[in-house]
C-alpha positions as CSV (number, residue, x, y, z in Angstrom):
1,M,0.0,0.0,0.0
2,K,2.9,2.3,0.8
3,Y,4.2,1.9,-2.7
4,L,0.9,2.6,-4.4
5,S,0.6,5.9,-2.4
6,A,4.2,6.9,-3.4
7,I,3.5,6.1,-7.0
8,F,0.2,8.1,-6.9
9,V,2.0,11.1,-5.4
10,L,4.8,11.0,-7.9
11,T,2.3,10.7,-10.8
12,L,0.3,13.6,-9.5
13,Y,3.5,15.7,-9.1
14,I,4.7,14.9,-12.6
15,S,1.3,15.6,-14.2
16,C,1.0,19.0,-12.5
17,S,4.5,20.1,-13.6
18,P,4.6,22.6,-16.5
19,R,5.7,21.2,-19.9
20,L,9.1,22.5,-21.0
21,H,10.6,22.3,-24.4
22,Y,14.2,23.3,-25.3
23,L,15.9,23.8,-28.6
24,G,19.5,24.8,-28.4
25,D,23.0,24.1,-27.1
26,V,23.9,22.7,-23.7
27,Y,26.8,23.9,-21.6
28,P,28.1,22.9,-18.1
29,T,25.4,23.4,-15.4
30,T,25.2,26.8,-13.7
31,T,24.1,27.6,-10.2
32,E,22.6,31.0,-10.8
33,V,20.6,32.5,-13.6
34,D,19.9,36.2,-14.1
35,T,16.4,37.0,-15.2
36,Y,15.5,39.7,-17.7
37,Y,12.2,40.9,-19.2
38,S,13.7,43.3,-21.8
39,P,16.9,43.1,-23.9
40,D,17.5,46.7,-22.9
41,D,18.2,45.6,-19.3
42,I,21.1,43.3,-20.3
43,E,24.3,45.2,-19.6
44,V,26.8,42.4,-20.6
45,D,27.7,41.0,-24.0
46,F,25.9,37.7,-24.5
47,K,24.9,35.1,-27.1
48,V,21.6,33.2,-27.3
49,I,22.3,29.5,-26.8
50,G,18.7,28.4,-27.2
51,Q,15.0,28.9,-26.9
52,L,12.9,27.5,-24.0
53,T,9.1,27.3,-23.9
54,G,7.0,26.4,-20.9
55,S,3.3,25.8,-20.6
56,N,0.6,24.2,-18.5
57,E,-1.8,23.9,-21.4
58,E,-1.7,20.1,-21.4
59,V,-2.1,19.7,-17.6
60,Y,-4.3,22.7,-16.6
61,F,-2.4,23.1,-13.3
62,G,0.2,25.7,-12.2
63,D,0.5,29.4,-12.6
64,L,2.8,31.8,-14.3
65,D,5.2,31.9,-11.4
66,G,5.4,28.1,-11.3
67,I,6.2,28.0,-15.0
68,K,8.8,30.8,-14.6
69,N,10.5,29.0,-11.8
70,A,10.6,25.8,-13.7
71,M,12.1,27.6,-16.7
72,I,14.8,29.2,-14.5
73,E,15.7,25.7,-13.1
74,E,15.9,24.3,-16.6
75,A,18.1,27.2,-17.7
76,M,20.6,26.3,-15.1
77,T,20.7,22.7,-16.2
78,R,21.3,23.9,-19.8
79,G,24.3,26.0,-18.6
80,A,22.7,29.5,-19.1
81,N,23.9,32.6,-17.3
82,G,20.7,34.4,-18.0
83,I,17.1,34.0,-19.2
84,L,15.3,36.6,-21.2
85,F,11.5,36.2,-21.0
86,L,10.1,37.2,-24.4
87,F,6.5,36.3,-24.4
88,A,3.7,35.2,-22.0
89,D,0.2,34.4,-22.9
90,S,-2.7,33.5,-20.6
91,Y,-6.2,32.3,-21.3
92,G,-8.0,31.6,-18.2
93,E,-5.9,29.0,-16.3
94,R,-3.8,28.1,-19.3
95,H,-0.4,29.8,-19.7
96,S,2.4,29.7,-22.2
97,V,5.8,31.4,-21.8
98,K,8.8,31.7,-24.2
99,A,12.3,32.7,-23.3
100,D,15.8,32.9,-24.8
101,L,18.7,31.3,-22.8
102,L,21.8,33.5,-22.6
103,L,25.5,32.7,-22.2
104,Y,27.6,35.7,-21.2
105,R,30.7,36.3,-23.3
106,K,33.9,36.7,-21.4
């Protein structure tokens, strides 16, 4: 019975997580990601290493902050130094977010 409960909780957690899709390059993992909402706010030289989208359209759970936080975590696993949020769309409880992942040039 314990195992069934654990499987149920894990399944519920996974089904409530936002869906993330990444297209781009991967670098060594980072531990911190700067967040931007306008390219004008970025004061360092950078290159875009990929595009990341996040949504809860398939699962109908979660909010924009949850999607944003999941995208920041994903950006760290892809080796980004920054994430530039480009687009957010909401229709009722459905949300979709698009961002560029940034790598700072030395």
